C-alpha positions as a Markdown table, in Angstrom:
| # | Residue | x | y | z |
|---|---|---|---|---|
| 1 | Met | -4.7 | 5.9 | 28.8 |
| 2 | Ser | -8.3 | 7.1 | 29.4 |
| 3 | Ser | -8.5 | 10.1 | 27.2 |
| 4 | Arg | -7.2 | 11.6 | 23.9 |
| 5 | Ser | -5.9 | 14.6 | 25.9 |
| 6 | Arg | -3.3 | 12.4 | 27.4 |
| 7 | Phe | -2.1 | 11.1 | 24.0 |
| 8 | Ala | 1.5 | 11.9 | 23.4 |
| 9 | Arg | 1.6 | 13.5 | 20.0 |
| 10 | Ile | 4.0 | 11.0 | 18.5 |
| 11 | Ala | 4.6 | 13.0 | 15.3 |
| 12 | Gly | 5.2 | 16.3 | 17.1 |
| 13 | Leu | 8.7 | 17.6 | 17.7 |
| 14 | Leu | 10.0 | 18.1 | 21.2 |
| 15 | Ser | 11.1 | 21.7 | 21.8 |
| 16 | Leu | 14.8 | 22.2 | 21.4 |
| 17 | Ala | 15.3 | 23.3 | 25.0 |
| 18 | Ala | 13.4 | 20.4 | 26.6 |
| 19 | Ala | 15.0 | 17.9 | 24.3 |
| 20 | Ala | 18.5 | 19.3 | 24.9 |
| 21 | Ala | 18.0 | 19.0 | 28.6 |
| 22 | Ala | 16.6 | 15.5 | 28.3 |
| 23 | Val | 18.6 | 13.8 | 25.6 |
| 24 | Gly | 21.2 | 16.2 | 24.2 |
| 25 | Val | 19.3 | 16.9 | 20.9 |
| 26 | Ala | 21.8 | 19.4 | 19.7 |
| 27 | Ala | 24.6 | 16.8 | 19.8 |
| 28 | Trp | 22.2 | 14.3 | 18.2 |
| 29 | Gln | 21.4 | 16.6 | 15.3 |
| 30 | Ala | 25.0 | 17.6 | 14.8 |
| 31 | Ala | 26.3 | 14.0 | 14.9 |
| 32 | Ser | 23.6 | 12.5 | 12.6 |
| 33 | Pro | 24.9 | 11.8 | 9.1 |
| 34 | Ser | 23.2 | 13.3 | 6.1 |
| 35 | Ala | 24.6 | 10.9 | 3.5 |
| 36 | Pro | 26.3 | 7.5 | 3.4 |
| 37 | Val | 30.1 | 7.8 | 3.6 |
| 38 | Pro | 31.6 | 6.1 | 0.4 |
| 39 | Thr | 33.6 | 3.0 | 1.0 |
| 40 | His | 35.4 | 2.3 | -2.2 |
| 41 | Ala | 35.2 | -1.2 | -3.8 |
| 42 | Gly | 38.9 | -1.5 | -3.7 |
| 43 | His | 38.7 | -1.5 | 0.1 |
| 44 | Arg | 36.1 | -4.2 | 0.3 |
| 45 | Pro | 36.8 | -7.6 | 1.9 |
| 46 | Ala | 38.4 | -10.1 | -0.5 |
| 47 | Phe | 35.6 | -12.7 | 0.1 |
| 48 | Glu | 33.2 | -10.5 | -1.9 |
| 49 | Thr | 35.0 | -11.3 | -5.1 |
| 50 | Thr | 35.0 | -15.1 | -4.6 |
| 51 | Pro | 34.4 | -16.7 | -8.1 |
| 52 | Ala | 30.8 | -17.7 | -8.5 |
| 53 | Val | 27.9 | -18.3 | -10.8 |
| 54 | Pro | 26.2 | -14.9 | -10.7 |
| 55 | Ala | 22.4 | -15.0 | -11.0 |
| 56 | Thr | 19.4 | -13.3 | -9.6 |
| 57 | Phe | 15.6 | -13.4 | -9.6 |
| 58 | Gln | 13.6 | -10.7 | -11.3 |
| 59 | Gln | 11.6 | -10.1 | -8.1 |
| 60 | Gln | 12.5 | -9.9 | -4.4 |
| 61 | Ser | 9.6 | -12.2 | -3.5 |
| 62 | Tyr | 7.1 | -14.7 | -4.8 |
| 63 | Ala | 4.0 | -16.5 | -3.6 |
| 64 | Ala | 3.7 | -20.3 | -3.6 |
| 65 | Gly | 2.8 | -21.5 | -7.1 |
| 66 | Asp | 4.3 | -18.4 | -8.9 |
| 67 | Leu | 6.5 | -18.8 | -11.9 |
| 68 | Ala | 9.7 | -17.2 | -10.9 |
| 69 | Glu | 12.2 | -15.8 | -13.4 |
| 70 | Leu | 15.8 | -16.4 | -12.8 |
| 71 | Val | 18.5 | -14.8 | -14.9 |
| 72 | Leu | 22.2 | -15.6 | -15.3 |
| 73 | Trp | 24.6 | -12.7 | -15.3 |
| 74 | Arg | 27.0 | -14.3 | -17.8 |
| 75 | Arg | 26.8 | -17.2 | -20.3 |
| 76 | Glu | 27.0 | -20.7 | -18.9 |
| 77 | Asp | 27.5 | -23.7 | -21.2 |
| 78 | Ala | 25.8 | -25.9 | -18.7 |
| 79 | Phe | 24.5 | -25.4 | -15.1 |
| 80 | Ser | 22.2 | -26.9 | -12.5 |
| 81 | Val | 19.6 | -25.2 | -10.2 |
| 82 | Gln | 18.1 | -26.4 | -6.9 |
| 83 | Phe | 15.8 | -24.6 | -4.5 |
| 84 | Phe | 16.5 | -24.6 | -0.7 |
| 85 | Arg | 14.8 | -23.1 | 2.2 |
| 86 | Val | 17.2 | -21.2 | 4.4 |
| 87 | Ser | 18.1 | -23.4 | 7.4 |
| 88 | Pro | 20.0 | -21.4 | 9.9 |
| 89 | Arg | 21.0 | -24.5 | 11.9 |
| 90 | Ala | 22.4 | -26.3 | 8.9 |
| 91 | Pro | 26.2 | -26.7 | 8.9 |
| 92 | Gly | 28.3 | -24.9 | 6.4 |
| 93 | Trp | 27.3 | -21.2 | 6.7 |
| 94 | Thr | 30.1 | -18.7 | 5.9 |
| 95 | His | 30.2 | -15.2 | 4.4 |
| 96 | Thr | 30.2 | -16.9 | 0.9 |
| 97 | Thr | 28.1 | -20.0 | 1.6 |
| 98 | Met | 24.4 | -20.4 | 2.2 |
| 99 | Ala | 22.9 | -23.6 | 3.7 |
| 100 | Gly | 19.4 | -25.0 | 3.8 |
| 101 | Thr | 16.9 | -27.7 | 3.3 |
| 102 | Ala | 16.3 | -28.8 | -0.3 |
| 103 | Val | 12.7 | -28.3 | -1.4 |
| 104 | Ser | 13.0 | -29.2 | -5.0 |
| 105 | Pro | 14.8 | -31.7 | -7.2 |
| 106 | Leu | 18.0 | -30.7 | -9.0 |
| 107 | Arg | 17.4 | -29.4 | -12.5 |
| 108 | His | 20.0 | -29.3 | -15.3 |
| 109 | Phe | 20.2 | -26.8 | -18.1 |
| 110 | Gly | 22.2 | -26.5 | -21.2 |
| 111 | Ala | 23.9 | -23.4 | -22.7 |
| 112 | Thr | 22.2 | -20.2 | -21.6 |
| 113 | Asp | 23.0 | -16.6 | -22.4 |
| 114 | Pro | 23.0 | -13.9 | -19.8 |
| 115 | His | 19.8 | -12.0 | -18.9 |
| 116 | Val | 17.5 | -14.5 | -20.6 |
| 117 | Pro | 14.7 | -15.3 | -18.1 |
| 118 | Ile | 14.5 | -18.9 | -17.0 |
| 119 | Gly | 11.1 | -19.8 | -15.7 |
| 120 | Leu | 11.1 | -21.9 | -12.5 |
| 121 | Arg | 7.9 | -22.8 | -10.7 |
| 122 | Ile | 7.7 | -22.1 | -6.9 |
| 123 | Gly | 6.4 | -25.0 | -5.0 |
| 124 | Asn | 3.7 | -25.0 | -2.3 |
| 125 | Trp | 6.2 | -24.0 | 0.3 |
| 126 | Pro | 5.5 | -22.0 | 3.4 |
| 127 | Ser | 6.4 | -18.4 | 3.8 |
| 128 | Gly | 10.1 | -17.8 | 4.6 |
| 129 | Leu | 13.5 | -17.1 | 3.1 |
| 130 | Tyr | 14.7 | -19.3 | 0.2 |
| 131 | Phe | 17.5 | -19.4 | -2.3 |
| 132 | Ala | 18.4 | -21.1 | -5.6 |
| 133 | Gln | 21.8 | -22.8 | -5.6 |
| 134 | Leu | 23.5 | -22.8 | -9.0 |
| 135 | Glu | 26.4 | -25.0 | -10.0 |
| 136 | Ala | 28.5 | -24.5 | -13.2 |
| 137 | Asp | 32.0 | -25.6 | -14.1 |
| 138 | Gly | 33.0 | -26.2 | -10.5 |
| 139 | Leu | 31.6 | -22.9 | -9.2 |
| 140 | Thr | 28.6 | -22.1 | -7.0 |
| 141 | Gly | 26.2 | -19.2 | -6.7 |
| 142 | Tyr | 23.2 | -18.3 | -4.7 |
| 143 | Ala | 20.1 | -16.3 | -5.5 |
| 144 | Pro | 18.0 | -15.6 | -2.4 |
| 145 | Phe | 14.3 | -14.6 | -2.4 |
| 146 | Val | 11.4 | -14.4 | -0.1 |
| 147 | Ile | 8.2 | -16.5 | -0.3 |
| 148 | Arg | 5.4 | -14.3 | 1.0 |
| 149 | Pro | 2.3 | -15.9 | 2.6 |
| 150 | Thr | -0.5 | -17.0 | 0.4 |
| 151 | His | -2.8 | -14.8 | 2.5 |
| 152 | Leu | -1.8 | -12.3 | 5.2 |
| 153 | Gly | -2.0 | -13.5 | 8.7 |
| 154 | Glu | -1.1 | -17.2 | 8.1 |
| 155 | His | 0.8 | -16.6 | 11.3 |
| 156 | Arg | 0.1 | -13.7 | 13.7 |
| 157 | Ala | 3.7 | -12.4 | 13.6 |
| 158 | Leu | 5.3 | -10.9 | 10.6 |
| 159 | Val | 9.1 | -10.6 | 9.9 |
| 160 | Val | 10.2 | -8.1 | 7.3 |
| 161 | Met | 13.5 | -8.9 | 5.5 |
| 162 | Pro | 15.6 | -5.7 | 4.7 |
| 163 | Thr | 15.8 | -6.4 | 1.0 |
| 164 | Phe | 16.3 | -2.8 | 0.0 |
| 165 | Thr | 19.2 | -2.3 | 2.4 |
| 166 | Trp | 20.8 | -5.5 | 1.1 |
| 167 | Gln | 20.9 | -4.1 | -2.4 |
| 168 | Ala | 22.1 | -0.6 | -1.1 |
| 169 | Tyr | 25.1 | -2.4 | 0.3 |
| 170 | Asn | 25.7 | -4.4 | -2.9 |
| 171 | Phe | 29.1 | -3.2 | -4.2 |
| 172 | Arg | 28.8 | -5.1 | -7.5 |
| 173 | Asp | 30.3 | -3.1 | -10.4 |
| 174 | Asp | 28.2 | -3.9 | -13.5 |
| 175 | Asp | 29.0 | -0.7 | -15.5 |
| 176 | Gly | 32.8 | -1.4 | -15.3 |
| 177 | Asp | 33.8 | 2.0 | -14.0 |
| 178 | Gly | 35.8 | 0.5 | -11.1 |
| 179 | Arg | 33.2 | 1.6 | -8.5 |
| 180 | Gly | 30.4 | -0.3 | -7.0 |
| 181 | Asp | 27.0 | 0.6 | -8.3 |
| 182 | Thr | 25.8 | 2.0 | -5.0 |
| 183 | Trp | 25.8 | 5.4 | -3.2 |
| 184 | Tyr | 28.1 | 3.8 | -0.7 |
| 185 | Asp | 30.8 | 3.8 | -3.3 |
| 186 | Ser | 30.0 | 7.0 | -5.2 |
| 187 | Ser | 28.2 | 10.1 | -4.1 |
| 188 | Asp | 27.1 | 10.6 | -7.7 |
| 189 | Thr | 25.0 | 7.4 | -7.5 |
| 190 | Arg | 21.5 | 7.8 | -6.3 |
| 191 | Thr | 19.8 | 4.7 | -7.7 |
| 192 | Val | 20.5 | 1.0 | -7.1 |
| 193 | Arg | 18.9 | -1.9 | -8.9 |
| 194 | Leu | 17.1 | -4.6 | -6.9 |
| 195 | Asp | 17.7 | -7.3 | -9.5 |
| 196 | Arg | 21.5 | -7.6 | -9.2 |
| 197 | Pro | 23.3 | -10.7 | -8.0 |
| 198 | Phe | 24.9 | -10.2 | -4.6 |
| 199 | Met | 28.7 | -10.4 | -4.3 |
| 200 | Ala | 30.2 | -13.0 | -2.0 |
| 201 | Arg | 28.7 | -15.7 | -4.3 |
| 202 | Gly | 25.2 | -14.3 | -3.7 |
| 203 | Val | 25.0 | -14.1 | 0.1 |
| 204 | Pro | 23.3 | -10.8 | 1.0 |
| 205 | Pro | 25.5 | -8.2 | 2.7 |
| 206 | His | 25.7 | -8.5 | 6.5 |
| 207 | Phe | 23.2 | -11.4 | 6.3 |
| 208 | Thr | 25.3 | -13.8 | 8.4 |
| 209 | Thr | 25.8 | -11.1 | 11.1 |
| 210 | Tyr | 22.4 | -9.5 | 11.4 |
| 211 | Asp | 19.7 | -11.7 | 9.9 |
| 212 | Leu | 20.9 | -15.3 | 10.2 |
| 213 | Pro | 21.3 | -15.4 | 14.0 |
| 214 | Phe | 17.7 | -14.1 | 14.3 |
| 215 | Leu | 16.4 | -16.8 | 12.0 |
| 216 | Glu | 18.5 | -19.3 | 14.0 |
| 217 | Trp | 16.8 | -18.1 | 17.2 |
| 218 | Leu | 13.3 | -18.5 | 15.6 |
| 219 | Ala | 14.1 | -22.0 | 14.5 |
| 220 | Ala | 15.7 | -23.0 | 17.8 |
| 221 | Thr | 12.6 | -21.8 | 19.8 |
| 222 | Gly | 10.0 | -23.2 | 17.4 |
| 223 | Lys | 8.6 | -19.8 | 16.5 |
| 224 | Glu | 6.8 | -19.3 | 13.2 |
| 225 | Ala | 6.0 | -16.1 | 11.3 |
| 226 | Asp | 5.1 | -14.8 | 7.9 |
| 227 | Phe | 7.8 | -13.2 | 5.8 |
| 228 | Leu | 7.7 | -10.2 | 3.5 |
| 229 | Ser | 10.3 | -8.2 | 1.5 |
| 230 | Asp | 10.5 | -4.4 | 1.7 |
| 231 | Gly | 8.6 | -4.3 | -1.6 |
| 232 | Asp | 5.8 | -6.4 | -0.2 |
| 233 | Leu | 5.5 | -4.2 | 2.8 |
| 234 | Gly | 5.1 | -1.1 | 0.6 |
| 235 | Ala | 2.1 | -2.7 | -1.2 |
| 236 | Leu | 0.1 | -2.9 | 2.1 |
| 237 | Thr | -1.8 | -0.5 | 4.3 |
| 238 | Gly | -1.7 | -0.1 | 8.0 |
| 239 | Ala | -5.3 | -1.5 | 8.2 |
| 240 | Gln | -4.3 | -4.6 | 6.3 |
| 241 | Leu | -1.4 | -5.2 | 8.6 |
| 242 | Ala | -3.5 | -4.5 | 11.7 |
| 243 | Arg | -6.1 | -7.1 | 10.7 |
| 244 | Ala | -3.5 | -9.7 | 10.0 |
| 245 | Tyr | -0.7 | -9.3 | 12.6 |
| 246 | Asp | -0.2 | -8.8 | 16.3 |
| 247 | Leu | 3.5 | -8.2 | 15.8 |
| 248 | Val | 5.7 | -6.8 | 13.0 |
| 249 | Ala | 9.4 | -7.4 | 13.6 |
| 250 | Phe | 12.3 | -5.8 | 11.8 |
| 251 | Pro | 15.3 | -8.0 | 12.8 |
| 252 | Gly | 17.9 | -6.6 | 10.3 |
| 253 | His | 19.1 | -3.2 | 9.2 |
| 254 | Asp | 16.0 | -1.7 | 7.5 |
| 255 | Glu | 17.5 | 1.7 | 6.7 |
| 256 | Tyr | 15.8 | 2.4 | 3.3 |
| 257 | Val | 12.1 | 2.6 | 3.1 |
| 258 | Thr | 9.5 | 4.0 | 0.8 |
| 259 | Ala | 6.7 | 6.5 | 1.7 |
| 260 | Arg | 4.2 | 3.7 | 1.4 |
| 261 | Glu | 6.2 | 1.5 | 3.8 |
| 262 | Tyr | 6.5 | 4.3 | 6.3 |
| 263 | Ala | 2.8 | 5.0 | 6.1 |
| 264 | Ala | 1.8 | 1.4 | 6.4 |
| 265 | Val | 3.9 | 0.8 | 9.5 |
| 266 | Thr | 2.8 | 4.1 | 11.1 |
| 267 | Gly | -0.8 | 3.3 | 10.4 |
| 268 | Tyr | -0.4 | -0.2 | 11.8 |
| 269 | Arg | 1.1 | 1.3 | 15.0 |
| 270 | Asn | -1.7 | 3.8 | 15.2 |
| 271 | Leu | -4.2 | 0.9 | 15.1 |
| 272 | Gly | -2.5 | -0.8 | 18.0 |
| 273 | Gly | 0.0 | -3.0 | 16.3 |
| 274 | His | 3.1 | -4.0 | 18.1 |
| 275 | Leu | 6.6 | -3.4 | 16.6 |
| 276 | Met | 10.1 | -4.7 | 17.3 |
| 277 | Phe | 13.2 | -3.1 | 15.8 |
| 278 | Leu | 16.1 | -5.4 | 16.7 |
| 279 | Ser | 19.0 | -3.6 | 15.1 |
| 280 | Ala | 19.6 | 0.1 | 14.6 |
| 281 | Asp | 19.4 | 2.9 | 12.0 |
| 282 | Asp | 16.0 | 1.8 | 10.7 |
| 283 | Phe | 13.7 | 4.0 | 8.6 |
| 284 | Tyr | 16.4 | 6.6 | 8.1 |
| 285 | Trp | 16.4 | 7.2 | 4.4 |
| 286 | Gln | 13.4 | 7.8 | 2.1 |
| 287 | Val | 13.6 | 5.9 | -1.2 |
| 288 | Ala | 11.4 | 5.8 | -4.2 |
| 289 | Gln | 10.8 | 2.5 | -5.9 |
| 290 | Arg | 10.3 | 2.5 | -9.6 |
| 291 | Gly | 10.2 | -1.0 | -11.1 |
| 292 | Ala | 13.3 | -2.9 | -10.2 |
| 293 | Ala | 15.2 | 0.0 | -8.7 |
| 294 | Ile | 15.2 | 2.3 | -5.7 |
| 295 | Thr | 16.3 | 5.9 | -5.7 |
| 296 | Arg | 17.6 | 7.5 | -2.5 |
| 297 | Leu | 15.9 | 10.8 | -1.8 |
| 298 | Glu | 16.6 | 12.3 | 1.6 |
| 299 | Pro | 16.5 | 11.4 | 5.3 |
| 300 | Trp | 13.0 | 11.2 | 6.7 |
| 301 | Arg | 13.8 | 13.6 | 9.5 |
| 302 | Thr | 14.6 | 16.4 | 7.0 |
| 303 | Val | 11.0 | 16.2 | 5.6 |
| 304 | Gly | 9.4 | 16.5 | 9.0 |
| 305 | Arg | 8.9 | 12.8 | 9.7 |
| 306 | Pro | 11.8 | 11.8 | 12.0 |
| 307 | Glu | 12.2 | 8.1 | 12.4 |
| 308 | Ala | 12.2 | 8.5 | 16.2 |
| 309 | Ala | 8.5 | 9.4 | 16.0 |
| 310 | Leu | 7.8 | 5.9 | 15.0 |
| 311 | Ile | 10.7 | 3.8 | 16.4 |
| 312 | Gly | 11.3 | 5.8 | 19.5 |
| 313 | Val | 14.9 | 6.5 | 18.7 |
| 314 | Gly | 16.8 | 7.7 | 15.7 |
| 315 | Leu | 20.3 | 7.3 | 14.3 |
| 316 | Phe | 22.9 | 9.1 | 16.3 |
| 317 | Arg | 26.3 | 8.1 | 14.9 |
| 318 | Asn | 28.3 | 5.3 | 13.3 |
| 319 | Asn | 31.8 | 4.3 | 14.7 |
| 320 | Arg | 32.3 | 1.6 | 12.1 |
| 321 | Gly | 32.7 | -1.0 | 14.8 |
| 322 | Ala | 35.7 | 0.7 | 16.4 |
| 323 | Arg | 34.2 | -0.1 | 19.8 |
| 324 | Val | 31.3 | -2.0 | 21.2 |
| 325 | Gly | 30.0 | -1.9 | 24.7 |
| 326 | Val | 27.9 | -3.8 | 27.2 |
| 327 | Trp | 24.2 | -2.9 | 27.8 |
| 328 | Thr | 23.4 | -1.5 | 31.3 |
| 329 | Val | 19.8 | -1.8 | 32.4 |
| 330 | Val | 18.4 | 1.6 | 33.5 |
| 331 | Asp | 15.3 | 0.5 | 35.3 |
| 332 | Arg | 14.4 | -3.2 | 35.9 |
| 333 | Lys | 11.2 | -2.5 | 37.9 |
| 334 | Arg | 9.1 | -0.5 | 35.5 |
| 335 | Trp | 8.8 | -3.3 | 32.9 |
| 336 | Pro | 9.6 | -6.4 | 34.9 |
| 337 | Trp | 8.4 | -8.8 | 32.1 |
| 338 | Met | 11.2 | -7.5 | 29.8 |
| 339 | Phe | 14.0 | -8.8 | 32.0 |
| 340 | Gln | 12.2 | -11.9 | 33.4 |
| 341 | Gly | 14.5 | -14.9 | 33.8 |
| 342 | Met | 17.7 | -12.9 | 33.0 |
| 343 | Lys | 20.4 | -13.3 | 35.6 |
| 344 | Leu | 22.1 | -10.0 | 34.7 |
| 345 | Leu | 25.8 | -9.8 | 35.1 |
| 346 | His | 26.7 | -7.6 | 38.0 |
| 347 | Gly | 23.0 | -7.1 | 38.6 |
| 348 | Arg | 22.4 | -4.9 | 35.5 |
| 349 | Arg | 24.6 | -5.7 | 32.5 |
| 350 | Phe | 24.1 | -8.0 | 29.5 |
| 351 | Gly | 25.0 | -8.5 | 25.9 |
| 352 | Ser | 26.9 | -6.0 | 23.8 |
| 353 | Gly | 26.1 | -3.5 | 21.0 |
| 354 | Gly | 27.7 | -0.9 | 18.8 |
| 355 | Ile | 28.7 | 0.0 | 15.2 |
| 356 | Glu | 25.7 | 2.3 | 14.7 |
| 357 | Ile | 23.8 | 3.6 | 17.7 |
| 358 | Asp | 20.3 | 5.2 | 18.1 |
| 359 | His | 19.3 | 7.8 | 20.6 |
| 360 | Thr | 16.1 | 9.6 | 21.6 |
| 361 | Gly | 15.7 | 12.9 | 19.8 |
| 362 | Pro | 13.3 | 15.1 | 17.9 |
| 363 | Gly | 10.0 | 13.3 | 17.5 |
| 364 | Thr | 10.6 | 10.8 | 20.2 |
| 365 | Pro | 7.3 | 10.0 | 22.0 |
| 366 | Arg | 7.2 | 11.8 | 25.4 |
| 367 | Asn | 6.2 | 8.7 | 27.2 |
| 368 | Ile | 9.3 | 6.8 | 26.0 |
| 369 | Thr | 11.2 | 4.6 | 28.5 |
| 370 | Val | 14.9 | 4.1 | 28.1 |
| 371 | Val | 15.3 | 0.5 | 29.4 |
| 372 | Ala | 19.0 | 0.1 | 28.8 |
| 373 | Glu | 22.0 | 2.1 | 27.7 |
| 374 | Ile | 25.6 | 1.8 | 26.5 |
| 375 | Pro | 26.9 | 5.1 | 28.0 |
| 376 | Asn | 29.2 | 7.3 | 26.0 |
| 377 | Leu | 30.0 | 4.5 | 23.5 |
| 378 | Ile | 30.8 | 7.1 | 20.8 |
| 379 | Gly | 32.3 | 9.9 | 22.7 |
| 380 | Pro | 30.7 | 12.1 | 25.5 |
| 381 | Gly | 26.9 | 11.9 | 25.0 |
| 382 | Gly | 27.2 | 9.3 | 22.3 |
| 383 | Thr | 25.0 | 6.8 | 24.3 |
| 384 | Ala | 23.2 | 4.0 | 22.7 |
| 385 | Gln | 19.6 | 3.8 | 24.0 |
| 386 | Met | 17.3 | 0.7 | 24.1 |
| 387 | Thr | 13.7 | 1.9 | 24.4 |
| 388 | Tyr | 10.1 | 1.0 | 24.8 |
| 389 | Tyr | 6.8 | 2.9 | 24.5 |
| 390 | Glu | 3.1 | 2.4 | 24.4 |
| 391 | Thr | 0.3 | 4.3 | 22.7 |
| 392 | Pro | -3.4 | 4.8 | 23.8 |
| 393 | Ala | -4.4 | 2.6 | 20.9 |
| 394 | Gly | -2.6 | -0.3 | 22.6 |
| 395 | Ala | 0.5 | -0.4 | 20.4 |
| 396 | Glu | 3.8 | -1.3 | 22.1 |
| 397 | Val | 7.1 | -0.5 | 20.3 |
| 398 | Phe | 10.5 | -1.8 | 21.2 |
| 399 | Ala | 13.8 | -0.6 | 19.7 |
| 400 | Ala | 17.2 | -2.2 | 20.3 |
| 401 | Gly | 19.2 | 1.0 | 19.8 |
| 402 | Ala | 22.4 | -0.5 | 18.4 |
| 403 | Phe | 23.7 | -3.4 | 16.3 |
| 404 | Thr | 22.4 | -5.8 | 17.1 |
| 405 | Leu | 20.0 | -7.7 | 19.3 |
| 406 | Ala | 18.8 | -9.8 | 16.4 |
| 407 | Gly | 22.4 | -10.9 | 15.7 |
| 408 | Ala | 23.2 | -11.7 | 19.4 |
| 409 | Arg | 23.9 | -15.2 | 20.3 |
| 410 | Asp | 24.6 | -14.8 | 24.1 |
| 411 | Pro | 22.0 | -16.4 | 26.4 |
| 412 | Leu | 21.0 | -13.1 | 28.1 |
| 413 | Ser | 20.2 | -11.3 | 24.8 |
| 414 | Arg | 18.3 | -14.3 | 23.5 |
| 415 | Gln | 16.2 | -14.4 | 26.7 |
| 416 | Leu | 15.4 | -10.7 | 26.2 |
| 417 | Met | 14.2 | -11.5 | 22.7 |
| 418 | Glu | 12.1 | -14.4 | 24.1 |
| 419 | Asn | 10.5 | -12.1 | 26.6 |
| 420 | Leu | 9.8 | -9.5 | 23.9 |
| 421 | Trp | 8.3 | -12.0 | 21.5 |
| 422 | Arg | 6.2 | -13.6 | 24.2 |
| 423 | His | 4.9 | -10.2 | 25.3 |
| 424 | Leu | 4.4 | -8.5 | 21.9 |
| 425 | Ala | 3.3 | -11.4 | 19.7 |
| 426 | Val | -0.2 | -11.4 | 21.2 |
| 427 | Arg | -2.5 | -8.4 | 21.5 |
| 428 | Phe | -5.4 | -8.4 | 24.0 |
| 429 | Arg | -8.6 | -6.4 | 24.0 |
| 430 | Cys | -9.6 | -4.6 | 27.2 |
| 431 | His | -13.3 | -4.7 | 28.3 |
| 432 | Gly | -14.6 | -1.4 | 29.7 |
| 433 | Glu | -12.3 | 0.1 | 32.2 |
| 434 | Ala | -10.7 | -3.2 | 33.1 |
| 435 | Gln | -7.0 | -3.4 | 32.6 |
| 436 | Cys | -5.6 | -5.7 | 30.0 |
| 437 | Leu | -3.2 | -8.1 | 31.7 |
| 438 | Arg | -0.6 | -10.3 | 30.1 |
| 439 | Gly | -1.3 | -13.9 | 30.7 |
| 440 | Ser | -5.1 | -13.6 | 30.3 |
| 441 | Glu | -7.1 | -16.5 | 28.9 |
| 442 | Pro | -7.0 | -16.9 | 25.1 |
| 443 | Ser | -10.7 | -15.8 | 25.0 |
| 444 | Ala | -9.5 | -12.2 | 25.8 |
| 445 | Arg | -7.5 | -12.1 | 22.6 |
| 446 | Arg | -8.6 | -9.6 | 20.0 |
| 447 | Pro | -10.4 | -11.4 | 17.1 |
| 448 | Ser | -8.0 | -11.7 | 14.2 |
| 449 | Ser | -10.5 | -10.2 | 11.7 |
| 450 | Gln | -10.7 | -6.9 | 13.4 |
| 451 | Pro | -8.1 | -4.1 | 13.7 |
| 452 | Ser | -7.1 | -3.0 | 17.2 |
| 453 | Arg | -8.8 | 0.2 | 18.3 |
């Protein structure tokens, strides 16, 4: 990595001939979806309509000390509210139940009409994922929100919760037309609101499958991080992220991002910031946020900014969970730190993945390494690819390539996440021509006040 002439032009497109030979780009392009396939509300799982106390916060995130505004979605004659921090190891988690550690006393309220803001003070609580638990007339509801750090870089790792995608998958029907108010239920819908209660008594869609196991792993291994919502991320620049964080992790399904989010994360990567994408189908759709709503525009790849240029891989296809497969390690020797301590089954195999898969394609950095695959998971050539690449600025980018490494609970997959976190959560500065080696003394660490160069 000694000269700019060797820099792989990450944003450039691979030629069709070379890409077709290497990764089957023609099939990748043909198979890639251009729009979500509607899944009508009548075909949704029954647990989503469990009776509840529907409520939501006016914002996706707050800082400690803020006055949060909670709104009910219907009149309640009397109800109670209590704040909890999400505790993934607490008993009682289901598709319709959240569990956590109480961080506030129980408060009681009298008759309250819908959509009337209720001011609730956020305590001096650390950054993380929280929820308000509401009780009324024997029913329960949850209203989740993120507490962002008081200042960036309270911890050197950042976790971004996929709050835009959560609402895109919210099939709540508030206009009463019999269809969920999301583009997943009607091709005529292009805008979803961010201030709606979630169905399933308020548990975010797919949260217990994709996000909760990752939070469980963080807690079990004693790891700490700052947390932001998608909206928070879009308010930052790449330089701000680079000064504050060594690692930015996307554990969930962060499919919908704004231009500012895309620019911030790309800028962070260009300044040497490390990235982990632990699910699949990330940064696929461009959305515009206006107030408390996002509008779906078009796939990033159609406007010359393929997600593979940032992530390393892009969405290939969705088989709706019809089949999952086992990961097979392609090369254990090139990046030995990645598979350290993993006693791989049959010498090469571990974990499982599927549902949506990513593949290298147009825009993929030329120095990409495919570290593991699930061959032909979705037909011939429909191979899920787990990848890793580095940049001359010192950035290192890992992508899981399928659903979901973050959601995995098997020991081998969790060991892989441990190796990734240990390796990527600290950036080092090289001195002169000396090679930066992992395991160097802390004095070699890049000062936190300066962006990596």
